[in-house]
C-alpha positions in Angstrom: -11.7 0.5 25.9 -11.5 4.3 26.0 -8.9 6.3 23.9 -6.2 8.1 25.8 -7.0 11.8 26.4 -4.7 14.7 26.2 -4.5 17.2 29.2 -7.1 19.5 27.6 -9.6 16.6 27.4 -9.2 16.0 23.6 -8.6 12.6 22.2 -4.8 11.9 21.8 -3.9 10.7 18.3 -1.2 8.0 18.4 -1.4 7.1 14.7 1.9 7.4 12.8 2.0 10.5 10.6 4.3 12.3 8.2 3.3 15.8 7.2 5.1 18.3 4.9 5.1 21.6 6.7 7.1 23.5 3.9 9.0 22.9 0.8 11.3 25.3 -1.0 14.2 25.8 -3.3 17.3 26.2 -1.2 19.9 26.5 -4.0 19.5 26.3 -7.8 21.9 26.9 -10.6 21.6 26.3 -14.3 24.5 26.9 -16.7 24.5 27.0 -20.5 28.2 27.9 -20.9 28.6 27.4 -24.7 25.4 29.0 -25.9 24.5 29.7 -28.6 26.9 27.2 -30.2 25.5 24.4 -27.9 22.0 25.1 -29.2 22.8 24.1 -32.8 21.8 20.7 -34.1 24.3 18.0 -32.9 25.4 14.9 -34.8 25.0 12.7 -31.7 23.0 12.8 -28.5 24.6 14.1 -25.4 26.0 12.0 -22.5 23.9 12.9 -19.5 25.1 12.4 -16.0 23.0 12.9 -12.8 23.9 12.5 -9.1 21.4 12.3 -6.3 22.0 12.9 -2.6 19.7 13.1 0.4 20.6 14.8 3.7 18.5 15.5 6.8 18.8 17.2 10.1 16.5 17.4 13.1 15.1 20.9 13.7 12.8 20.1 16.7 11.5 17.0 18.5 9.3 15.9 15.6 10.5 18.2 12.8 13.2 17.4 10.2 14.6 19.4 7.3 15.4 17.1 4.3 17.5 18.2 1.4 17.2 16.5 -2.0 20.3 17.4 -4.1 20.2 16.8 -7.8 23.4 17.6 -9.8 23.9 16.9 -13.5 25.2 17.8 -16.8 24.9 17.0 -20.5 28.1 16.7 -22.6 29.2 15.9 -26.1 32.7 14.7 -25.8 34.3 17.2 -23.4 32.0 20.1 -24.3 29.4 20.9 -21.7 26.0 21.6 -23.2 24.3 22.4 -19.9 24.8 21.8 -16.2 22.5 22.1 -13.2 22.7 22.0 -9.4 19.5 21.9 -7.3 19.0 21.6 -3.6 15.2 21.3 -3.0 14.3 21.0 0.6 11.3 20.4 2.9 10.4 20.5 6.5 8.6 17.5 7.7 6.8 16.6 10.9 7.1 13.0 11.9 4.9 11.7 14.7 4.5 8.3 16.4 7.0 6.5 14.2 9.0 3.8 16.1 12.6 4.7 16.6 14.0 2.0 14.4 11.8 3.1 11.5 12.4 6.9 11.9 15.6 7.0 9.9 14.3 5.2 6.9 11.0 7.2 6.9 12.9 10.5 6.9 15.5 9.4 4.4 13.2 7.5 2.0 9.6 8.9 2.2 10.5 12.6 2.6 12.7 12.8 -0.5 10.1 10.7 -2.4 7.6 13.5 -1.6 10.0 16.2 -2.8 11.2 14.5 -6.0 8.3 15.3 -8.4 8.7 19.1 -7.7 12.5 19.0 -8.0 12.2 16.9 -11.2 9.9 19.5 -12.7 12.2 22.4 -11.8 15.1 20.7 -13.6 12.9 20.0 -16.7 11.7 23.6 -16.8 15.3 25.0 -16.4 16.7 22.8 -19.2 13.8 23.7 -21.5 14.2 27.4 -20.7 17.9 27.0 -21.5 17.0 26.1 -25.1 17.1 22.3 -24.9 14.4 19.7 -24.8 13.2 19.2 -21.2 15.2 16.7 -19.1 12.8 14.5 -17.3 14.8 12.6 -14.7 13.7 9.0 -14.4 12.0 8.1 -11.1 14.5 7.4 -8.3 14.4 4.3 -6.1 15.0 6.0 -2.8 14.9 2.6 -1.0 17.9 1.4 -3.0 19.7 4.8 -2.6 19.1 4.5 1.2 20.4 0.9 1.3 23.5 1.9 -0.7 24.3 4.9 1.5 23.8 2.9 4.8 26.0 0.1 3.4 28.7 2.7 2.8 28.3 3.9 6.4 26.9 7.3 5.5 23.2 7.3 5.3 23.2 11.0 4.3 23.2 12.6 7.7 25.7 14.6 9.6 26.7 12.9 12.9 24.6 13.9 15.9 22.0 15.7 13.8 19.4 13.0 13.6 19.0 9.8 15.5 19.9 6.7 13.5 
């Protein structure tokens, strides 16, 4: 059986694909509000808090911008040692993915591709702030997606991406 051909005579590729077209820092902030006092040896380890959010919007028929937002801080008691806020984004082209699988692919696989780069940026900023690097544990984006959809959010603004 012959493969379908495109109008220009080339073979049409109907295989599912996910391609990163670009990735970039959209917003990044690191604060060390109590330096140099916060850099002195501490009697106890800090309490570290990290929040993760994923949002996406459709840019074109097959193109989506995905934002991976990492926010966190380290405190001892009520004193903030450091705080960070990163939005690391990418533009992805998604082709030949069935409609019912599109939302999970964009909201799980795209942030999974962005995460190692965002993780390294946070680790470098914390280290450059005078602390040991903070390596965020791997994130289970499937569980995060399931939690967000159970809450009715899914991380997307209404009308911006088909569900």
